[in-house]
N, C-alpha and C positions, 0 to 999 in steps of 0.2 A: 498799213501794211503789217499782217499777223508775223510773226518771226517766220512761222513755216512757211509762208508766202517767202519772208527775205531768203530764209535760210535754200530753196530751191528755185531763186533766182539764178539766171549763168553767170557767175565770173563772181558771185556775191561773196564767195570764201577764199578764190584764189589769190586778191587784191588783199587779203590781210594775208594767206601765209607767203605770199611774196614778198612783204614788209614784213613781216616777223622772220623770214628766210635770210634776208639781206643786213638784219640787225641781228639775226647769230651767226652770220658770212665774220661779220665786226669785230663781232666780239671773240673770233679765233672760235665760233662754238659750231659742229657738225652733228647738228638735231637728228639723222638717219642713226649717224653711229653711238652717240650717247641711248637712242631706241636699242640698239643691239647689241649695246652694253649694258642696258638696265639704267642707267641713270635717270631716264626718263618714262614714264608707260605708253601707252598712247593715248589714255584717261589725260595723262598730264600734255602730252602732246595738243589735243584736243582742248582744252583748257587753256594751254596757250593764245590758241587760234584763236577761241572765242574773246578773249581779257583784250587780245589786238584789236579783232575786231570792234567793242564793245566801247573802246578807250577814246573814240570818236578824235583821234589825232592823225589818222592816213594821212589829211595834206602837208600838218606839220610831217611827217616820217617822208611822206612823197619827196617835198624840199630837202630836207636833210640828205637823202639817197642821192639826189642830185647833184647838192652840193659840197658832196663828201664822199664823195664815189670809193677814195682809197682810205677811209674812217677805218679805223682800230679797236673802234668801241662801239658799242650798242650808243643813240643817243641818250641823254640822261631823261627825257621822257619816257622813254619807252615802258610801256606795260608791262614787257617782259623781263625790265633790267636785273632785279632779283635773282631769279630764275640762272638770268644766261651768267651771269656774274659766278654762280655756282659751280653750273655745268665748264667754266673754261678750264682750258689743262691744265 
C-alpha cells in the first residue's frame, strides 16, 4: 500500500492523533493552546502526528492508555516525549 493510499484511508491518522492527544494530556500539555500561543506551528503538529504514526508503538501506547488512565506523564517510549516535555507549563 502506498503512502498516499494509507493517508487517505479512513481513520488512518485519527488513531495517531488520539494517542498523541492522550499522551499530551497526561503530560499536562494542551496542544491547541500551544499552537495558539505560537509554541508549536501547524507543521510541528503535523510532524508530531507523523512521528507518532510511524513509530510502530500504537499497541504499546494503547496498552499504556488502558492500563494507566490517570497517568500524569507521557510514556517513556513516546515518540514525542521530548517535545511534550519542552511544552510542559
